[in-house]
C-alpha positions in Angstrom: 0.0 0.3 0.4 1.1 3.5 -1.2 -0.6 6.6 0.6 1.1 9.0 -2.7 -0.4 6.4 -5.1 -4.1 6.5 -3.1 -3.4 10.1 -3.3 -3.3 10.5 -6.6 -6.1 7.9 -7.6 -8.5 9.7 -5.1 -7.6 13.1 -6.7 -8.2 11.5 -10.2 -11.6 9.9 -8.6 -12.9 13.1 -7.4 -12.4 14.9 -11.1 -14.8 11.8 -12.5 -17.2 12.1 -9.9 -17.4 15.7 -9.8 -19.2 15.0 -13.4 -20.8 12.2 -12.1 -24.8 12.7 -12.7 -27.2 12.2 -9.8 -28.7 9.2 -11.6 -25.3 7.2 -12.2 -24.2 7.9 -8.1 -27.6 7.0 -6.9 -27.0 3.6 -8.6 -24.0 3.2 -7.2 -25.6 3.6 -4.0 -28.7 0.9 -4.8 -26.2 -1.4 -6.2 -24.2 -1.4 -2.6 -27.4 -1.0 -0.6 -28.2 -4.6 -1.9 -24.7 -6.0 -2.2 -24.5 -5.2 1.2 -27.9 -7.4 2.5 -26.5 -10.2 0.2 -22.9 -10.0 1.7 -24.5 -10.3 5.2 -23.3 -13.4 6.4 -19.5 -13.1 5.3 -19.8 -9.6 7.0 -21.1 -11.5 10.3 -18.7 -13.8 10.4 -15.9 -11.7 10.1 -17.7 -9.3 12.9 -17.6 -12.0 14.9 -14.2 -12.9 14.5 -13.6 -8.8 15.7 -15.7 -9.7 18.4 -14.3 -12.5 19.7 -10.5 -10.4 19.8 -12.4 -8.0 21.2 -13.4 -10.2 24.2 -10.3 -12.0 24.7 -8.5 -8.7 24.9 -11.0 -7.4 27.6 -12.9 -5.1 25.6 -15.6 -3.8 27.5 -19.3 -4.3 26.9 -20.2 -0.8 25.8 -17.1 -0.9 23.2 -18.5 -4.5 22.0 -21.8 -2.7 21.6 -20.1 -0.1 19.2 -17.8 -2.9 17.1 -21.3 -5.8 17.0 -23.2 -6.2 13.8 -26.4 -8.3 13.8 -28.8 -8.5 10.4 -30.5 -6.1 11.8 -28.0 -3.3 12.1 -26.6 -4.7 8.4 -30.6 -4.1 7.3 -30.5 -0.9 8.9 -27.0 0.6 7.4 -28.3 -0.6 3.5 -31.7 1.3 4.3 -29.6 4.4 5.3 -27.6 3.8 2.2 -31.3 3.9 0.4 -32.0 6.9 2.1 -29.2 8.8 0.6 -30.4 7.7 -2.7 -33.7 9.3 -2.1 -32.0 12.5 -0.6 -31.8 15.7 -2.8 -28.4 15.8 -4.6 -27.2 19.3 -3.6 -24.2 19.5 -6.0 -25.2 21.8 -8.7 -27.5 23.4 -6.7 -27.4 27.6 -6.4 -27.6 28.5 -3.3 -28.1 32.6 -4.6 -28.5 34.8 -7.8 -27.9 38.0 -8.6 -27.3 40.6 -11.8 -24.9 42.8 -11.2 -25.1 46.6 -12.6 -22.9 45.8 -15.2 -25.5 42.9 -16.5 -23.2 40.2 -14.8 -25.3 37.4 -13.3 -23.1 35.9 -10.6 -23.9 33.1 -8.3 -22.9 30.5 -5.9 -23.1 27.1 -7.2 -22.9 23.8 -4.6 -19.3 21.4 -5.4 -17.9 18.9 -3.6 -15.2 19.2 -1.8 -13.0 16.8 -3.5 -10.9 14.5 -1.2 -12.4 13.5 2.0 -9.9 11.7 4.7 -12.1 10.0 7.3 -10.3 8.5 10.5 -12.5 6.4 13.0 -12.5 3.5 15.6 -14.8 0.9 16.6 -18.2 1.7 14.4 -18.3 -0.7 11.2 -21.3 1.2 10.0 -19.0 4.3 9.3 -17.5 2.4 6.7 -20.5 2.5 4.6 -22.1 5.7 6.1 -19.1 7.7 4.7 -18.7 5.8 1.4 -22.7 6.7 0.4 -22.4 10.1 1.3 -19.2 11.3 -0.4 -20.3 9.3 -2.9 -23.5 11.2 -3.4 -21.7 14.2 -3.1 -19.0 13.3 -5.6 -16.0 13.7 -3.3 -13.5 11.1 -3.1 -12.5 9.5 0.1 -10.0 7.7 2.1 -11.1 5.7 5.0 -8.9 4.5 8.1 -11.0 2.7 10.7 -9.6 1.0 14.1 -8.1 -2.4 14.2 -11.0 -3.7 17.0 -12.9 -3.6 12.9 -10.3 -5.2 11.0 -11.7 -8.0 9.8 -15.4 -6.5 9.4 -13.9 -3.5 7.7 -12.0 -5.8 4.8 -16.0 -7.2 3.9 -17.1 -4.0 3.8 -14.8 -2.5 1.5 -15.2 -5.5 -0.5 -19.3 -4.8 -0.8 -17.6 -1.0 -1.9 -15.7 -2.2 -4.7 -18.0 -4.6 -6.1 -20.8 -1.4 -6.2 -18.1 0.8 -7.7 -17.2 -2.1 -10.5 -20.6 -2.4 -11.2 -21.4 1.0 -11.8 -18.5 1.7 -13.3 -17.0 3.8 -11.3 -13.4 4.4 -10.8 -12.0 2.7 -7.8 -10.4 5.3 -6.1 -13.7 6.8 -5.2 -13.1 4.7 -1.7 -10.4 3.6 -0.5 -9.3 2.0 2.5 -6.2 1.7 4.4 -6.2 -1.6 6.1 -2.8 -1.3 7.6 -3.5 -1.0 11.2 -0.1 1.1 12.6 -0.4 4.8 13.6 1.9 5.9 11.2 -0.4 5.3 8.1 -2.3 7.7 10.3 0.0 10.2 10.6 0.6 10.3 6.8 -2.7 10.6 6.0 -2.8 13.6 8.2 -0.2 15.0 5.6 -1.3 14.2 2.5 -2.5 17.7 1.6 -1.4 17.5 -2.0 -4.4 15.5 -2.6 -6.8 15.1 0.5 -9.3 18.7 0.7 -10.4 17.7 4.4 -9.8 15.6 7.6 -12.7 14.0 9.4 -11.3 12.2 12.6 -14.2 10.4 15.0 -12.8 9.0 18.1 -12.0 10.0 21.4 -9.5 12.8 22.5 -6.4 11.4 22.1 -7.3 11.0 18.0 -8.6 14.7 18.0 -5.3 15.7 19.6 -3.3 14.1 17.2 -4.5 15.4 14.2 -5.1 18.8 15.5 -1.2 18.8 16.2 -0.2 16.8 13.1 -2.7 17.8 10.2 -1.3 19.8 7.3 -5.1 19.6 6.3 -8.5 21.5 7.7 -9.8 19.0 10.6 -13.5 18.7 11.4 -13.4 17.2 15.3 -16.4 15.0 15.4 -18.2 12.8 17.7 -16.6 13.6 21.4 -18.4 15.7 24.0 -19.9 15.1 27.2 -23.4 15.2 27.2 -26.2 16.5 29.7 -29.6 17.1 30.8 -30.3 19.8 33.0 -34.0 19.2 35.4 -35.5 22.5 35.9 -37.3 22.9 38.8 -40.5 23.2 36.3 -39.9 20.2 34.8 -42.7 17.1 34.6 -41.1 15.3 36.8 -42.4 11.9 36.2 -42.4 12.3 32.3 -38.3 13.7 33.1 -37.8 10.7 33.9 -38.6 8.5 30.9 -35.9 11.2 28.7 -33.5 10.5 31.1 -33.7 6.9 31.1 -33.5 7.2 27.4 -30.9 9.3 27.0 -28.9 7.4 29.2 -30.1 3.6 28.4 -31.8 3.6 25.1 -27.7 2.5 23.6 -25.1 3.8 26.1 -21.9 3.2 24.1 -22.5 5.8 21.3 -21.8 9.5 21.8 -25.5 11.1 22.4 -26.0 9.0 25.3 -26.0 11.3 28.2 -22.4 11.5 30.9 -24.1 13.9 33.2 -27.7 14.6 35.0 -27.8 18.4 36.6 -30.8 18.8 39.2 -32.0 21.6 39.9 -32.2 22.1 43.9 -35.8 22.3 44.2 -36.6 19.3 42.4 -34.1 17.3 43.5 -35.2 15.7 46.9 -38.2 14.2 44.8 -36.7 13.6 41.7 -32.8 11.5 43.2 -35.3 9.0 44.8 -37.4 8.2 41.5 -34.2 8.2 39.5 -32.3 6.1 41.7 -35.0 3.7 41.0 -35.3 4.0 37.6 -31.4 3.5 37.0 -31.4 0.6 39.5 -34.0 -1.4 37.2 -31.3 -0.6 34.3 -28.0 -1.6 36.1 -26.8 2.0 36.1 -24.1 3.1 38.4 -24.3 6.6 39.8 -21.5 9.0 40.4 -22.7 12.0 42.6 -21.5 14.7 43.9 -22.0 15.5 47.6 -25.4 17.0 47.8 -26.6 14.5 45.3 -24.7 11.9 47.3 -26.7 12.6 50.5 -30.6 12.0 48.6 -29.4 9.0 46.2 -27.3 7.2 49.4 -30.6 6.1 50.6 -31.8 4.7 47.3 -31.8 1.2 45.2 -29.1 2.3 42.8 -25.5 1.8 42.8 -23.9 5.2 43.7 -20.1 6.4 44.5 -19.0 9.1 45.2 -17.2 11.8 42.2 -14.5 12.6 42.2 -11.4 15.0 40.1 -12.0 14.2 36.6 -15.2 12.5 36.4 -17.9 15.3 35.3 -15.4 15.3 32.2 -15.3 11.5 31.5 -17.6 10.3 28.4 -18.6 6.9 29.8 -19.7 5.7 26.9 -21.5 2.7 29.2 -24.3 2.3 32.2 -22.7 4.8 34.6 -24.2 8.3 35.2 -22.6 11.3 36.8 -25.2 13.4 39.2 -25.1 16.9 40.2 -27.0 19.1 42.3 -27.1 22.8 40.6 -29.0 26.1 41.7 -30.4 26.8 38.6 -30.4 27.2 34.9 -26.7 29.6 35.4 -25.3 27.0 37.6 -26.3 24.5 35.0 -24.9 26.4 31.6 -21.7 27.1 34.1 -21.0 23.4 34.7 -21.8 22.4 30.8 -19.3 25.4 29.7 -16.1 24.0 32.0 -17.5 20.6 31.4 -17.3 20.5 27.4 -20.4 20.8 26.7 -19.6 20.5 22.5 -22.2 17.4 21.5 -26.0 17.4 22.8 -27.6 18.7 25.9 -31.0 19.2 26.8 -33.2 21.5 29.3 -36.4 19.5 30.7 -38.4 22.4 31.9 -42.2 24.0 31.6 -40.7 27.4 31.5 -40.2 29.3 27.9 -37.8 31.9 29.4 -35.7 29.0 30.9 -35.7 27.1 27.5 -34.5 30.1 26.0 -31.6 30.8 28.0 -30.7 27.2 28.4 -30.8 27.4 24.2 -29.1 30.8 24.0 -26.5 29.4 26.6 -25.4 26.3 26.1 -22.2 25.6 24.3 -23.7 22.2 22.2 -23.8 21.4 18.9 -27.5 20.0 19.5 -29.6 21.7 22.2 -32.9 20.3 23.0 -36.0 21.4 25.1 -38.3 18.3 26.7 -36.3 15.4 24.4 -33.9 12.8 24.6 -30.3 13.9 23.4 -30.4 10.5 21.6 -31.8 12.3 18.7 -28.2 14.1 17.3 -27.9 11.7 14.4 -28.4 12.1 10.6 -31.3 9.8 9.4 -33.1 11.2 13.0 -32.4 14.7 11.7 -33.4 13.6 8.2 -30.1 14.1 6.8 -30.0 10.2 5.5 -26.4 8.7 7.2 -23.9 11.0 8.7 -20.2 11.5 8.3 -19.6 12.4 11.9 -21.6 14.8 14.3 -19.0 17.9 13.8 -18.6 19.7 17.7 -16.5 22.7 16.0 -17.9 25.9 14.5 -16.3 25.9 10.9 -17.1 24.9 8.3 -20.4 22.5 9.6 -21.7 21.8 13.3 -23.8 18.8 14.4 -24.9 15.9 12.4 -23.0 16.4 8.7 -24.8 15.0 6.0 -24.5 16.3 2.3 -24.7 19.5 2.4 -21.9 19.5 5.0 -19.4 17.6 2.6 -20.0 20.4 -0.4 -18.5 23.7 -0.6 -19.3 26.5 -3.4 -17.9 28.0 -6.2 -18.8 31.5 -7.9 -20.0 31.6 -11.5 -19.9 34.5 -12.9 -22.1 34.5 -16.3 -22.4 37.7 -19.3 -22.2 38.6 -22.7 -18.6 39.3 -23.2 -17.8 41.5 -20.5 -14.6 43.1 -19.8 -14.3 45.2 -16.3 -13.9 48.9 -17.6 
């Protein structure tokens, strides 16, 4: 494998894709979805090898859940690809248009970014999601998955290559770095002659590596401490359902919450309800001093919070709990503890809701809803390439439009400048 050659192939493929019709791109995606389901047995067998290796190495249950595929998940991935087909192709659409005094018609038209490099860890569905979104938007992609998904990704890449070949598209449209060494990541980060954007999906270590080593623009995606704030005006019985969903629906993913903040006026009533529900779901509570006093009498497992706990993305059945004096202290906690992904307020107060919306530094903010909705498919974007937790140029779930840029188009009648 040669990164220079991969870059050259990706750049050449990007030129081809920029001129490929929406119909041809959609046809390739439909072939990919069908091939994915047809290859389900091989994919699951490969995934079983990865799961066995992960268990032997002592991998925790939350990471195993992120790694695991089953027939239902494969069907869901294939359906996400078909959903991408059904979405409008942003490439070629005009953002705006006007006629200047000199007679020139000036517009901005959406165009592909070019070549996108994506580095990700134990989420095999990401391989298909990224390939599909990049293909739809006319971008070539170079993918590098984690070693935890080595065998699974080999089978998924076969499916992608079959779809490209059957659709008469260059193999350089989607390429995969199969070598596990970190030096390949470092090499990709410096491939600025060919790669236009890097998107790392993983933890803080990967993000920091990309920030320090990349000579290519980087969009940080995926990491952030998730919070729910239960206001004193909230319907506490219904609030339990939202907190439960936000924590336990799928605790291993990045839009599951890590910390629960409770208004001091609601704590005496709400925390016993929380303890009972979390005990049912096997969630350990990590509580600061005031919350600990109320939770110790309940059935849930609970321990005192120590330094760093409220900065931890648990990715499992652990939940930090803190009592706060109100919206202001809740927002101060969010700002101090990396609230950059998904955060929610449960309240019956319009003013509290607006203050939380305006003050939370998160990419996605919810009022009376679970944070689990931060997802490309849930937002109607099809799949997603990442959830951007920075502010430029994309924020939140990155769908099709976020994988495009624009160019200025000037049209006139042999116009010259005076």
